[in-house]
N, C-alpha and C positions, 0 to 999 in steps of 0.2 A: 504494500499500499504505499502510495506517495501522497504528499500534501502541498498545500500552498497556503501562504498567509496573506492577509490584506490588513494593512496598517492605516488607520484613520490619522494621517499626519497632522491634522489640525487638533486632535485630541491628545497626541503623544507629547510628553514633556521631555523626552530623551534621557530618562533616568538610567537606562542600560540594563535594567533587570532582565529583560528578554534576551539581550545579547549574552549575558552570563549563563542563562539557563539553557540555551539552545544547544542540544547535544551534537548537532551537525554544523554549528557554526554558520548558519545561513542568515543571520541578522547582523547588521552593522549600524553604527550612528551616522546618519547623514551628514554631508558637509554643508548642506543648504538648509537654511532655517525655515520654519513655518511662519504663519502670520503673527504669531504671538512671541516670536523671537527664539523659540526653542529649536534645538536640532534633533529632529524626530529619528526614530528607528527606521531602518530601511531593510526590506527583504531583498536578499541577492538575486532572487528569481531562479534559483537553481532547481533542478529536479531532485536534489538530494534531500529536501525536506521530507521528513517522515510523517508529519501530520500529528505529531505527539501532543500538541496544544499546550505544552508546558509554558510557552511564551504568553499565550493568552490567559492562562490560569494566574500567572504572576503579575500581569500588567495592572497597576493600580488604578489606571485611567480607563480600563476596558477599551483600549483602542486597537485590539488585535482580534481579528476573526480568522478562524482556520477552516480551509476546505480540504476534505480528503477525497482523493481519487483512488478507486479501487480498479485494479487491472482486471479483475474478474467481471466487473460490471461492463467494462469496455468490450470484452469478448462475447457477451450475451447479445 
């Protein structure tokens, strides 16, 4: 199973908790600030995301949504 995350960059305050807990290292802090002046988290966009949702669980701003893709669903 693979996954993908969607980060609401306007909610994110760039605390870095998601970066620390991602077991695949798929999240970084952006070099571009949001409208509030924070540097939000950014998904690398790799197929290496497992969809574990640890980032969404730890996010204090609820700025991360996880989408899981099952290879089995694609074959049906």
